[in-house]
C-alpha positions in Angstrom: 0.1 -0.1 0.0 2.6 2.6 0.9 5.0 1.6 -1.9 2.0 2.0 -4.3 1.0 5.4 -2.8 4.6 7.0 -3.0 4.9 5.6 -6.4 2.3 8.0 -7.3 3.4 10.8 -5.2 7.0 10.8 -6.7 6.1 12.2 -10.2 3.4 14.2 -8.6 6.1 16.1 -6.3 8.2 16.6 -9.4 5.3 18.0 -11.3 4.3 20.5 -8.6 8.2 21.4 -8.1 8.5 22.2 -11.8 5.2 24.3 -11.7 6.7 26.3 -8.7 10.0 27.0 -10.5 9.9 30.7 -8.8 10.9 28.9 -5.4 14.1 27.4 -7.2 17.2 26.7 -5.0 20.0 29.3 -4.5 22.9 29.0 -6.5 25.7 26.7 -5.4 29.1 25.0 -6.5 28.2 22.3 -9.0 29.4 19.1 -7.4 30.4 17.5 -10.9 33.2 20.2 -10.8 34.7 18.7 -7.7 37.6 16.4 -8.0 38.6 14.0 -5.2 41.4 11.6 -4.7 42.5 8.7 -2.6 41.1 5.6 -1.2 41.3 6.2 2.4 37.8 5.4 4.3 35.7 8.5 3.8 37.4 9.7 0.6 35.0 10.8 -2.1 34.8 9.1 -5.4 32.1 11.3 -7.1 29.1 13.4 -6.5 26.1 13.5 -8.5 23.1 15.7 -8.5 19.8 13.9 -8.4 17.2 16.6 -8.3 15.2 18.3 -5.9 11.9 19.6 -4.6 10.9 22.9 -3.3 9.0 23.7 0.0 5.5 23.5 -1.4 6.2 20.3 -3.3 7.4 18.6 -0.2 4.5 20.0 1.7 2.2 18.6 -0.8 4.1 15.3 -0.9 3.6 14.8 2.9 0.3 15.9 2.8 -0.8 13.3 0.4 1.3 10.7 2.2 -1.0 11.5 5.2 1.5 10.7 8.0 -0.4 10.0 11.2 1.8 12.8 13.0 1.8 16.1 11.5 5.3 16.8 10.0 6.1 20.5 9.1 8.2 21.4 6.1 10.6 24.6 6.6 12.6 24.2 3.3 13.2 23.0 -0.1 15.9 20.3 -0.6 18.4 19.2 -3.4 19.4 15.5 -3.4 22.9 14.2 -4.2 24.3 10.8 -4.5 27.8 10.4 -3.0 30.0 7.6 -4.0 32.8 7.0 -1.3 35.6 4.7 -0.2 34.9 2.5 2.8 36.8 -0.4 4.2 35.7 -4.1 4.8 37.7 -6.8 6.3 40.9 -4.6 5.6 39.9 -4.2 2.1 38.9 -1.0 0.3 35.2 -1.2 -1.0 33.1 1.4 -2.7 30.0 2.6 -1.1 27.4 4.9 -1.8 24.5 7.1 -0.2 22.1 9.9 -0.5 22.7 13.5 0.8 19.8 15.7 0.8 20.6 19.4 1.6 18.1 22.0 2.7 17.9 25.2 0.5 19.2 27.3 3.3 22.4 25.4 3.7 23.0 25.6 0.0 22.5 29.4 0.6 25.1 29.5 3.2 23.3 29.0 6.5 23.8 26.1 8.9 21.4 23.4 8.8 19.5 22.5 12.0 21.6 19.4 12.3 22.9 16.2 10.4 20.3 13.5 10.5 21.4 10.0 9.3 18.6 7.5 8.2 19.3 3.9 8.0 16.8 1.9 5.9 15.0 -1.4 6.3 15.7 -4.7 4.6 16.1 -4.2 0.9 18.1 -6.7 -1.4 17.2 -4.7 -4.4 19.8 -2.4 -5.4 17.3 -0.2 -7.4 15.5 0.6 -4.0 18.5 1.9 -2.4 18.2 5.5 -0.7 20.5 6.8 -3.5 18.3 5.9 -6.3 16.3 7.6 -4.6 12.9 6.1 -5.1 9.9 6.9 -3.2 10.2 3.7 -0.9 13.5 4.7 0.9 15.0 8.0 -0.5 12.4 10.4 -1.0 10.3 10.2 2.2 13.0 10.4 4.7 14.4 13.3 2.6 11.2 15.2 2.9 10.8 14.6 6.5 14.3 15.4 7.7 16.0 17.6 4.9 12.6 19.2 4.5 12.7 20.2 8.2 16.1 22.0 8.0 18.5 19.0 8.4 21.2 17.6 6.0 20.1 14.2 5.6 22.6 11.4 5.0 21.3 7.8 4.0 23.9 5.2 3.3 23.0 2.3 1.0 25.0 -0.3 2.8 27.5 -2.6 1.1 26.3 -4.5 -1.8 23.5 -1.9 -2.4 23.3 1.5 -4.5 26.5 1.9 -6.6 28.3 -0.8 -4.4 28.9 -4.1 -5.8 30.6 -5.6 -2.7 29.4 -8.7 -1.2 26.2 -8.4 0.8 26.6 -7.5 4.4 23.1 -7.7 5.7 22.8 -7.2 9.5 26.7 -7.5 9.6 27.6 -5.0 12.3 31.2 -4.0 11.1 30.3 -3.2 7.6 27.1 -1.4 8.8 29.3 0.8 11.0 31.7 1.4 8.4 29.4 2.4 5.6 27.7 4.9 8.1 30.8 6.4 9.5 32.6 6.7 6.3 29.4 8.4 4.6 29.6 11.0 7.5 33.3 11.7 6.8 32.6 11.7 3.0 29.6 14.1 3.2 31.8 16.5 5.4 34.4 16.5 2.6 31.6 17.1 -0.1 30.2 19.9 2.1 33.7 21.6 2.4 34.4 21.5 -1.3 30.8 23.0 -1.9 31.4 25.6 0.9 28.5 24.5 2.6 28.2 24.5 6.4 28.2 21.0 7.9 26.6 20.5 11.3 28.7 18.4 13.6 25.3 17.6 15.5 24.3 14.1 14.5 20.8 12.6 14.9 20.3 9.1 14.0 17.2 7.1 13.1 16.5 3.9 11.4 13.7 1.3 10.7 13.9 -2.4 11.0 17.2 -3.5 9.7 18.0 0.1 10.3 16.9 -0.1 13.9 19.7 -2.7 14.4 22.1 -0.3 12.2 21.1 2.6 14.6 22.4 0.8 17.5 25.4 -0.6 15.8 26.4 2.9 14.6 25.6 4.8 17.8 27.6 2.2 19.6 30.6 2.4 17.1 30.8 6.2 17.3 30.5 6.4 20.9 33.5 3.8 21.1 35.6 5.7 18.5 34.2 9.2 17.7 34.9 11.0 14.6 36.6 14.1 15.4 34.4 17.1 15.4 31.2 15.0 15.3 28.9 14.4 18.4 25.7 12.1 18.3 23.0 13.9 20.0 20.0 11.4 19.8 19.0 8.2 18.2 15.8 6.6 17.5 15.7 2.8 16.3 12.3 1.9 15.1 11.2 -1.9 15.3 14.9 -2.9 15.5 16.3 -6.5 15.7 18.9 -6.4 18.4 19.1 -9.9 19.9 19.7 -11.8 16.7 20.4 -15.1 18.3 17.9 -14.9 21.4 15.0 -13.3 19.9 15.1 -12.1 16.2 16.1 -15.3 14.4 13.7 -17.5 16.6 11.0 -15.1 15.8 11.8 -15.1 12.1 11.5 -18.8 12.2 8.0 -18.7 14.1 6.7 -16.3 11.7 8.0 -18.1 8.7 10.2 -15.1 7.2 12.2 -16.9 4.7 13.4 -13.8 3.3 14.9 -12.5 6.2 16.7 -15.8 7.2 18.0 -16.5 3.5 19.3 -12.9 3.2 21.2 -13.6 6.6 22.7 -16.8 5.4 23.9 -15.5 2.1 25.4 -12.4 4.0 27.1 -14.3 6.8 28.4 -17.1 4.5 30.2 -14.2 2.4 31.4 -12.2 5.5 32.7 -15.3 7.5 34.0 -17.0 4.4 32.0 -20.3 5.0 30.6 -22.7 2.2 26.8 -21.9 2.1 26.1 -25.6 1.4 27.2 -26.3 5.1 24.2 -24.3 6.2 21.6 -24.9 3.3 20.4 -27.6 1.3 22.1 -28.1 -2.1 19.2 -26.8 -4.0 19.2 -23.3 -2.0 22.8 -23.0 -1.9 22.8 -22.8 -5.4 19.9 -20.6 -5.8 20.3 -17.9 -3.2 23.6 -16.5 -4.4 22.0 -15.8 -7.7 18.7 -14.3 -6.5 20.5 -12.0 -3.8 22.9 -10.4 -6.3 21.4 -7.0 -5.9 19.6 -7.0 -9.1 16.7 -9.0 -8.2 13.3 -7.6 -6.8 11.9 -8.7 -3.4 8.9 -10.3 -5.4 11.4 -12.3 -7.6 13.3 -13.5 -4.6 10.3 -14.5 -2.8 9.1 -16.5 -5.5 12.5 -18.6 -5.2 12.0 -19.3 -1.3 9.8 -21.9 0.3 6.9 -20.8 2.6 8.6 -22.4 5.6 12.1 -21.2 6.1 13.1 -24.4 7.7 13.1 -26.1 4.3 16.2 -23.8 3.5 18.5 -25.4 6.0 20.2 -28.8 6.4 18.7 -30.9 9.1 22.0 -30.6 11.4 22.4 -26.8 10.8 18.7 -26.2 11.5 19.1 -28.3 14.9 22.2 -26.3 15.7 20.7 -22.9 15.2 17.3 -23.8 17.0 18.9 -25.4 19.8 21.7 -22.9 20.4 24.6 -25.6 19.4 28.1 -24.7 17.9 27.7 -23.6 14.5 29.4 -20.8 12.3 26.1 -19.2 11.7 24.9 -19.1 15.3 28.3 -17.6 16.1 27.8 -15.0 13.5 24.4 -14.1 15.2 25.9 -13.8 18.6 28.6 -11.7 17.2 26.4 -9.1 15.5 24.1 -8.4 18.3 23.2 -4.7 18.9 21.8 -4.9 22.5 24.5 -5.6 25.0 26.1 -2.2 25.5 25.4 1.0 27.3 24.3 4.1 25.2 25.5 7.4 26.3 23.5 9.8 23.9 19.7 9.4 24.4 18.3 6.4 22.6 14.6 5.9 21.8 13.4 2.4 20.9 10.0 2.5 19.2 8.0 -0.7 18.5 4.5 -1.7 17.6 2.7 -4.4 19.4 1.2 -6.2 16.4 4.7 -6.1 14.7 4.8 -9.7 13.0 8.4 -9.1 11.4 10.2 -8.1 14.3 9.3 -9.1 17.8 8.6 -6.2 20.3 10.6 -8.2 22.7 13.6 -7.2 20.9 13.0 -3.6 21.9 11.8 -4.6 25.4 14.9 -6.9 26.2 17.4 -4.3 25.0 15.7 -1.5 27.0 15.6 -3.8 30.1 19.3 -4.8 29.9 20.5 -1.5 29.2 18.5 0.4 31.8 19.8 -1.8 34.5 23.4 -0.5 33.6 22.3 3.2 33.6 22.1 3.8 29.9 20.4 6.9 28.6 17.7 4.7 26.9 13.9 5.1 26.5 11.2 2.5 25.5 8.5 3.9 23.4 5.6 1.6 22.9 3.4 3.0 20.0 0.3 0.8 20.4 -1.3 -1.7 18.2 0.6 -1.2 15.0 2.5 -3.7 12.7 5.8 -3.3 11.2 5.2 -0.7 8.6 2.6 1.0 10.7 5.3 1.3 13.6 7.6 3.2 11.0 4.9 5.5 10.0 4.0 6.6 13.6 7.7 6.6 14.8 9.7 8.5 12.2 7.6 11.7 12.4 8.0 11.6 16.2 11.8 11.2 15.8 11.8 14.3 13.7 9.8 16.1 16.4 12.2 14.8 19.2 15.2 16.1 17.2 13.6 19.3 16.7 13.4 19.7 20.5 16.9 18.7 21.0 18.6 20.9 18.1 20.0 24.2 18.2 18.0 26.9 16.7 19.2 27.8 13.1 21.3 31.1 12.9 23.2 32.7 10.0 
């Protein structure tokens, strides 16, 4: 429903933007003229302008989207794709992401802050934020960049312009892609003579909820010089992979999530996929999870019951918590056993059949005992997508309350 709605809204927003040409963005340095060099993490490969929307176009788009929480628009935006270098397992990899900049920042004023949006499960490269389609790139840009923030939305490794091995819910790569995008975006802002805010606000949904916790933990353990995390909001996040998330995925028969995890962890841990999956699926899954297949095409290749994906001995090891390389990977990539310093809100819906509400509840209970700056935010009787629609605008309101007033 949401995807169909926003597919209509994207061209509508473009039409409105063209019609209201008098509100065009201020002049700024064309990023295509900028030249970068080097392969160190955070170095920029290229910047490409993707287009933009003025204030009235964004207001109309959000009005038609009919978010359950009123979301104000203060500015128009320009969108850019950044390709940059990152690092995975000691090797340089190309990554990409979306940067959406408010008109005021293009005109020389500071933004309200830097907001990072971490997207949910999407094995389809064409639906990555830097595309930017209506599903992932446009709506977060409208909500946050339209509210005066510079928005950063990394695609993750293997998506967008990256052809690296998939790194689904793999914490080291998630943290690296996000960290290096902040550094790359700051380089781009400097080259374009824009004022880049050091105040970082993080929000993510589903896989992005896990990513939010992972990124906050990584940046609090090893801060980027000059960057400070002000707040983070994780929506419907999978945190305790071995103890809660994966058992729930089996119970709810989520073959897509489990197969994506299997392909990703086999690649990242250099393990034969055939030791985990049946011969048939060990051959099929690397083909359909190549970044070029839609979710619909992938799901058509999967069994209704995810247990059919796995070899009996591997399934027994996973479900009975016995030694197994896949189970070890799940434990290594947890996102709940740490103590947040900057305020972190955990949003969840009671009727979420994709990610268990217990993931948020368990993380909160554990971290609160250690004195973490963490808050549990039950949303009520909402499902997975419904929780995002409820929580993301609320996160924006919270960030507004915490952020500095914009001064020239």
